[in-house]
C-alpha positions in Angstrom: 29.5 13.7 -2.2 28.0 10.2 -2.5 27.9 9.9 1.3 26.2 13.2 1.6 23.5 12.2 -1.0 22.9 8.9 0.8 22.4 10.7 4.0 19.8 12.8 2.4 18.0 9.8 1.0 18.1 7.9 4.3 16.9 10.8 6.5 13.6 10.5 8.3 10.9 10.6 5.6 8.7 13.3 7.3 7.8 13.6 10.9 7.8 16.5 13.4 8.0 14.1 16.3 10.4 11.1 15.6 8.4 9.0 18.1 5.1 9.4 16.3 3.9 7.8 13.1 4.0 10.2 10.2 0.8 10.7 8.2 -0.4 12.5 5.1 -2.8 15.4 5.3 -6.2 14.6 4.0 -7.6 15.7 0.6 -5.7 17.2 -2.3 -2.5 19.2 -1.8 -1.1 22.3 -3.5 1.1 21.7 -6.6 4.2 21.9 -4.4 4.1 20.6 -0.8 4.7 23.5 1.6 5.7 23.3 5.3 2.8 23.9 7.7 3.4 26.1 10.8 2.3 24.7 14.2 -0.5 26.7 15.8 1.5 27.2 19.0 4.6 28.3 17.3 6.4 25.0 17.2 8.9 24.4 14.3 7.1 23.7 11.0 7.0 20.2 9.6 9.6 19.9 6.9 8.8 19.4 3.2 9.1 15.6 2.7 10.6 16.2 -0.7 13.8 17.6 0.9 15.1 14.0 0.8 14.9 11.4 -1.9 13.3 8.9 0.5 10.7 11.5 1.6 9.7 12.3 -2.0 9.4 8.5 -2.7 7.1 8.0 0.3 4.9 10.9 -0.7 4.7 9.7 -4.3 3.8 6.1 -3.3 1.3 7.2 -0.7 -0.5 9.5 -3.2 -1.1 7.0 -6.0 -4.8 7.2 -5.6 -7.4 8.9 -7.8 -8.5 11.0 -4.9 -5.1 12.6 -4.5 -4.1 13.5 -8.1 -2.9 17.0 -7.4 -0.6 15.8 -4.6 0.7 13.0 -6.7 1.5 15.2 -9.7 3.2 17.8 -7.4 6.0 15.3 -6.7 6.6 14.5 -10.4 8.8 16.1 -13.0 7.1 17.9 -15.9 7.9 14.9 -18.2 6.4 12.4 -15.9 3.3 14.6 -15.4 2.9 14.5 -19.2 3.1 10.7 -19.1 0.5 10.6 -16.4 -1.9 12.9 -18.3 -1.6 10.6 -21.3 -2.2 7.3 -19.4 -2.7 7.3 -15.6 -3.3 3.5 -15.3 0.4 2.6 -14.5 0.2 5.1 -11.6 -3.2 4.7 -10.1 -4.5 1.4 -11.5 -7.7 1.1 -13.4 -11.4 0.3 -12.6 -11.3 -1.2 -9.1 -7.7 -2.3 -9.1 -6.0 0.0 -6.6 -2.7 0.2 -4.8 -3.3 -0.7 -1.1 0.2 -1.1 0.4 3.9 -0.5 -0.6 7.3 -1.4 0.8 10.8 0.0 0.4 13.8 0.6 2.7 16.9 2.7 2.7 18.8 -0.1 0.9 16.4 0.1 -2.0 17.6 3.6 -2.9 20.7 3.4 -5.1 22.6 6.4 -6.3 22.8 6.7 -10.1 24.4 9.1 -12.5 22.0 10.3 -15.3 22.8 9.3 -18.9 25.1 11.8 -20.4 26.3 13.2 -17.0 29.6 14.8 -17.0 32.5 12.8 -15.5 34.2 13.7 -12.2 36.2 16.9 -12.5 33.9 18.4 -15.1 32.9 22.0 -14.8 29.3 21.4 -13.7 28.5 18.3 -11.6 25.4 16.3 -12.7 22.2 16.6 -10.7 22.0 13.9 -8.0 19.8 11.0 -8.9 18.5 7.8 -7.2 16.9 4.7 -8.6 14.6 3.0 -6.1 13.1 -0.5 -6.1 9.6 -0.6 -4.6 7.2 -3.4 -4.1 3.5 -2.6 -4.1 0.3 -4.6 -3.3 -2.8 -4.0 -5.5 -6.3 -5.2 -4.8 -9.8 -5.3 -6.4 -12.7 -4.8 -4.0 -10.4 -5.7 -1.1 -9.1 -8.9 -2.8 -5.3 -9.0 -3.5 -4.8 -9.0 -7.3 -1.1 -8.6 -7.8 2.3 -7.6 -6.3 4.3 -5.3 -8.4 8.0 -4.6 -8.4 8.7 -1.2 -9.8 11.8 0.9 -10.6 11.3 4.6 -9.7 13.8 7.3 -10.5 14.2 10.3 -8.3 16.1 13.5 -9.3 17.4 16.3 -7.2 16.6 19.9 -8.3 18.7 23.0 -7.9 16.5 24.2 -5.0 17.4 21.0 -3.0 14.0 19.3 -3.5 13.4 15.9 -5.1 11.0 14.9 -7.8 10.0 11.5 -9.3 11.2 11.4 -12.9 10.4 7.9 -14.1 8.3 4.9 -13.2 8.9 1.5 -14.8 7.3 -1.9 -13.9 10.0 -4.6 -13.5 7.7 -7.6 -12.6 4.2 -8.5 -11.5 2.9 -11.6 -9.6 -0.7 -12.5 -10.0 -2.5 -13.1 -6.6 -6.2 -13.3 -7.4 -7.8 -16.6 -6.8 -9.4 -17.9 -10.0 -11.0 -21.1 -8.8 -14.7 -21.8 -9.0 -15.0 -23.9 -5.8 -18.4 -24.1 -4.2 -18.7 -21.7 -1.4 -16.1 -19.2 -2.6 -18.7 -16.5 -3.1 -19.9 -16.8 0.5 -16.2 -16.7 1.6 -15.6 -13.5 -0.3 -18.7 -11.9 1.4 -17.1 -12.6 4.8 -13.7 -11.4 3.7 -15.1 -8.2 2.3 -16.7 -7.6 5.7 -13.2 -8.1 7.2 -11.8 -5.4 4.9 -14.5 -3.0 6.2 -13.8 -4.1 9.8 -17.5 -4.9 10.2 -18.3 -8.1 12.0 -22.1 -7.3 11.7 -21.8 -7.4 7.9 -20.5 -11.0 8.1 -23.1 -12.5 10.5 -25.5 -13.7 7.8 -22.6 -15.7 6.3 -21.5 -17.3 9.6 -22.8 -20.6 10.8 -24.9 -21.0 14.0 -22.0 -23.1 15.4 -19.5 -20.3 14.6 -21.7 -17.6 16.3 -22.4 -19.9 19.3 -18.7 -20.0 20.0 -18.8 -16.2 20.4 -22.1 -16.0 22.3 -21.7 -13.4 25.0 -18.3 -12.3 23.6 -19.3 -9.7 21.0 -16.0 -7.9 21.6 -14.0 -11.0 20.6 -16.0 -11.3 17.4 -15.5 -7.6 16.7 -11.7 -8.0 17.3 -11.6 -10.8 14.7 -12.7 -8.3 12.1 -11.0 -5.1 13.5 -7.6 -4.0 12.2 -4.6 -4.0 14.6 -3.9 -0.8 16.5 -2.3 1.8 14.2 -3.0 -0.2 11.1 -5.7 -0.7 8.5 -6.8 -3.7 6.5 -5.1 -3.6 3.1 -6.3 -6.8 1.3 -7.1 -10.5 1.6 -5.8 -13.2 -0.6 -7.5 -16.6 -1.1 -4.4 -18.7 -1.5 -6.2 -22.0 -2.0 -9.6 -23.5 -1.4 -10.2 -27.3 -1.2 -13.6 -29.0 -1.3 -14.3 -31.4 1.5 -16.9 -33.8 -0.1 -20.1 -32.0 -1.2 -20.9 -30.2 2.1 -17.6 -28.6 3.2 -14.6 -26.7 2.0 -11.3 -25.5 3.6 -9.7 -22.2 2.5 -6.2 -20.9 3.2 -6.4 -17.1 3.3 -3.6 -14.5 3.7 -4.6 -11.3 5.4 -2.6 -8.1 4.7 -2.5 -5.1 7.1 -0.6 -1.8 6.5 -0.1 1.7 7.9 -1.8 3.8 5.4 0.6 6.0 3.4 3.7 4.4 5.0 6.1 1.8 3.7 5.8 -1.5 5.4 6.7 -5.2 4.7 4.1 -6.9 2.5 3.9 -10.2 4.2 0.5 -11.0 5.5 -0.7 -13.6 8.0 -2.3 -16.9 7.0 -5.4 -18.3 8.5 -7.6 -21.4 7.8 -11.3 -20.8 7.2 -13.7 -23.7 7.1 -17.0 -23.6 5.3 -20.1 -25.8 5.6 -23.1 -26.2 3.4 -26.5 -25.7 5.0 -29.2 -26.4 2.5 -28.5 -24.2 -0.5 -26.2 -21.8 1.5 -22.5 -21.9 2.3 -21.4 -20.5 5.6 -18.1 -20.0 7.3 -18.0 -22.5 10.2 -14.5 -21.9 11.6 -11.7 -19.3 11.6 -8.4 -20.8 12.8 
């Protein structure tokens, strides 16, 4: 029985074509996710909540104030009541939003509910998994924290899975709190990176920086554009060090993700150099 349940949890999360990247439908969903028939009569896409892993992916990918109905549709009644009382642990608050998450098959552990009947009892206990999930949160594109959460998934009699509990195990603060000269200009450039808009950063780039990209607009656009198949999730100012009174060096970690899909929260580190020109601070190099 345990092997069977593990197979259910580790099955593909939700994809009609295994070679393609699964994605969530836009907008709000009905209270219970329903399979959608293909226009040309192809097999319908399976309900992701038919597996514990699929239900977990749907839950994590829906933790956004714009997808409340879809989020609640994968919760148990008790968890919905908790959400209605205080939604902050689920969706964040103000501008602090979940932007990426990560879990793998090994993070789903079978667990017997408290009070479950022992083996050989007349009625077996409903299957249950406890998952450990890491999530990245950001404010206006700037990474604010990485959370580790424990999420309980319970199987229903109809074979579908629902999220029954959410508990935060730990949190790591990521937001840069320094007041180094030039950090405001740095954030303006990094917010343009979040939007994927090189044009929005031009006024905060030095003449020397722009000269290196003269006649190579596509290279400058590529610096700000997300990788193929991914989106910019957040940036993290790891450290920023003054260089006298006219310069500064910042170490920045850039996070990308596939929206709505689990992926490693690692990021890539780059060095950005700033220079002071009169009263303004400008990004002078991006290494």
